[in-house]
C-alpha positions in Angstrom: 38.3 -22.9 8.4 36.5 -26.2 8.6 32.8 -26.1 9.2 30.8 -29.2 10.2 27.5 -30.0 8.6 24.5 -28.8 10.6 22.1 -31.6 11.7 18.5 -30.8 12.5 16.6 -33.3 14.7 13.0 -32.1 15.4 11.9 -31.9 19.1 15.3 -33.2 20.3 18.6 -31.7 21.3 20.7 -31.8 18.2 24.4 -31.4 17.9 27.1 -30.8 15.3 30.8 -30.7 15.9 33.7 -28.5 14.7 37.3 -29.4 14.8 39.7 -26.5 15.6 43.3 -26.7 14.3 45.0 -25.8 17.6 42.4 -25.9 20.4 40.9 -29.3 19.9 37.3 -30.3 19.4 34.4 -28.0 20.3 31.0 -29.5 20.6 28.1 -27.4 19.2 24.6 -28.1 20.5 21.4 -26.4 19.2 18.1 -27.0 20.9 15.0 -26.4 18.8 12.6 -26.4 21.8 12.7 -24.1 24.8 14.9 -25.5 27.6 14.0 -25.0 31.2 16.5 -22.9 33.0 17.2 -25.5 35.8 17.8 -28.2 33.2 20.2 -25.9 31.3 22.1 -25.1 34.5 22.5 -28.8 35.3 23.9 -29.5 31.9 26.3 -26.6 32.2 27.5 -27.6 35.6 28.2 -31.1 34.5 30.0 -30.0 31.3 32.2 -27.6 33.3 33.2 -30.4 35.6 33.9 -32.7 32.6 36.0 -30.1 30.8 38.0 -29.5 33.9 38.6 -33.3 34.3 39.5 -33.7 30.6 36.6 -36.1 29.9 34.6 -33.9 27.6 35.3 -31.2 25.0 34.5 -27.5 25.2 31.0 -26.7 24.2 28.8 -23.9 22.8 25.1 -24.4 23.3 22.5 -22.4 21.4 19.0 -22.4 22.8 15.9 -20.5 24.0 14.3 -20.5 27.4 10.6 -20.2 28.3 9.9 -16.7 29.7 11.8 -16.2 32.9 13.9 -13.7 34.8 17.4 -14.5 36.1 19.2 -12.6 38.9 22.9 -12.2 38.7 25.2 -11.7 41.7 24.7 -7.9 41.7 20.9 -8.0 41.4 18.9 -6.0 44.0 15.3 -6.6 45.1 14.0 -3.2 43.9 15.1 -4.0 40.3 12.5 -6.9 40.2 9.4 -4.8 39.4 6.9 -7.7 39.0 8.0 -10.7 41.0 4.8 -12.7 40.1 5.0 -12.4 36.3 7.5 -15.1 35.4 9.7 -17.5 37.4 12.8 -15.9 38.9 16.0 -17.9 39.2 19.1 -16.9 41.1 22.3 -17.6 39.3 26.0 -17.4 40.0 26.8 -15.4 36.9 27.8 -11.8 37.1 25.4 -8.9 36.4 21.9 -8.1 37.6 18.4 -9.0 36.4 17.8 -10.1 32.9 14.9 -11.6 30.9 15.1 -14.8 28.8 12.3 -16.0 26.6 11.1 -17.2 23.2 12.6 -15.1 20.4 15.9 -14.5 22.2 18.9 -16.6 21.2 21.0 -17.6 24.2 24.6 -19.0 23.7 26.0 -20.8 26.6 29.8 -20.9 26.3 31.9 -23.5 28.1 35.6 -22.9 27.3 38.8 -23.9 29.1 40.5 -20.5 29.6 43.6 -22.1 30.9 44.5 -23.4 27.4 43.3 -20.1 25.9 45.7 -17.8 27.7 44.0 -17.4 31.1 42.9 -13.9 30.4 39.4 -13.3 31.8 39.2 -9.7 30.6 40.1 -10.7 27.1 37.4 -13.5 27.3 34.7 -11.0 28.2 35.9 -8.6 25.4 35.8 -11.6 23.0 32.2 -12.3 24.0 31.3 -8.6 23.2 33.2 -8.8 19.9 31.4 -12.0 19.0 28.0 -10.3 19.4 29.1 -7.2 17.6 30.4 -9.2 14.6 27.3 -11.4 14.5 25.0 -8.3 14.5 27.2 -6.8 11.7 26.2 -9.8 9.5 22.6 -8.3 9.6 23.9 -4.7 9.0 23.3 -3.8 12.6 25.9 -1.7 14.4 26.4 -3.0 17.9 28.6 -1.0 20.3 30.2 -1.3 23.7 29.5 1.5 26.3 31.7 2.3 29.3 29.9 1.6 32.5 27.2 -0.4 30.8 27.3 -4.2 30.3 26.1 -5.6 27.0 25.9 -4.5 23.4 23.9 -1.4 22.4 22.5 0.2 19.3 22.0 3.8 18.6 18.5 4.9 17.5 18.6 8.1 15.5 21.2 10.8 15.0 23.2 11.8 18.1 22.1 15.5 17.7 18.4 14.6 17.5 16.7 15.1 20.9 14.6 12.0 20.3 17.7 9.8 19.7 18.3 7.0 22.2 20.4 3.9 22.8 18.8 0.5 23.3 20.3 -2.8 24.4 20.2 -5.7 22.0 22.7 -8.1 23.5 23.3 -9.3 27.1 26.4 -10.8 28.6 26.7 -12.8 31.8 29.8 -14.7 32.8 30.7 -17.2 35.4 34.1 -19.0 35.6 34.9 -22.0 37.8 38.5 -23.3 37.9 39.2 -21.5 34.6 36.2 -23.0 32.8 33.6 -20.6 31.6 29.8 -21.0 31.6 26.7 -18.9 31.0 27.4 -16.5 28.1 25.4 -14.2 25.8 21.9 -13.5 24.6 20.8 -11.7 21.4 17.3 -10.4 21.1 16.0 -11.7 17.7 12.3 -11.3 18.1 11.3 -11.6 21.8 8.2 -9.9 23.3 10.0 -6.7 24.4 7.3 -5.8 26.8 8.4 -8.7 28.9 11.4 -6.7 29.9 9.2 -4.3 31.8 9.0 -6.6 34.8 12.6 -5.8 35.7 15.1 -3.0 35.5 17.2 -4.8 32.8 20.8 -5.0 34.0 20.0 -2.3 36.5 19.8 0.4 33.8 16.7 2.5 33.9 17.5 5.3 31.4 17.8 3.1 28.3 15.6 0.6 26.6 15.8 -2.7 24.9 15.5 -3.6 21.2 15.7 -6.6 18.9 16.6 -7.4 15.3 12.9 -7.4 14.4 12.3 -4.1 16.2 15.1 -2.7 14.0 13.5 -4.0 10.9 15.7 -7.1 10.4 13.5 -10.1 9.8 16.1 -12.7 10.7 15.3 -16.1 12.3 17.0 -17.8 15.2 18.5 -20.2 12.7 20.0 -17.2 10.7 21.5 -15.9 13.9 22.8 -19.4 14.8 24.7 -19.5 11.4 26.2 -16.1 12.0 27.2 -17.0 15.6 28.9 -20.1 14.4 30.8 -18.3 11.7 31.9 -15.4 13.8 33.0 -17.6 16.8 36.0 -18.9 14.9 36.8 -15.4 13.7 36.9 -14.1 17.3 38.0 -16.9 19.6 40.1 -19.2 17.5 41.8 -16.8 15.1 42.7 -14.4 17.8 44.0 -17.0 20.1 46.2 -18.3 17.3 47.5 -14.9 16.6 48.3 -14.2 20.2 50.1 -17.5 20.6 
């Protein structure tokens, strides 16, 4: 596997690039300052169009947003508990309400599914696996749950009445003409109380957690490195094997 050198440019959007043996060039962007949601959406929309037209490579963009709520296509009004707390943005991704803010690493993924087999279900499964493998680098066991979107961690032994499951990773997907956008979010060290203004992903009976809440003092840059390494493990290696 060939890894490109990481470039840090303070207060600007910085980028490094990885060449993939079979799938062509993937552009990696990392923003070291919070990106306004409308600005991020505009960038994604343009990149999706450019990927579709063949004028730009696929892209993965790692960033944080200022505190805000987003509403997916299945969001309902009653799940927005405090509509005056943070800005609320409607978005075309699947899912319901979620929170984004400082301390949460967002990865927006713009891939051409047509050249990756055209399997939407596999793509969503790969996003889940990407989060699970990234968390495993920090000795955190992330798990899927039937009927619940996202990645979950178990708190306490199953037989313990005080045990619970908390969400640590969110997934929201939109696909236009076989090009993906939106993606995943991993809670590194966000203010967890900020989730109280919504019913996160429409699930009231479970909570949210973060790496720091679990005692893992990782930084966003640590998570970036793990995401970068595990991306090839999941997306490129699997696609090669399936081909």
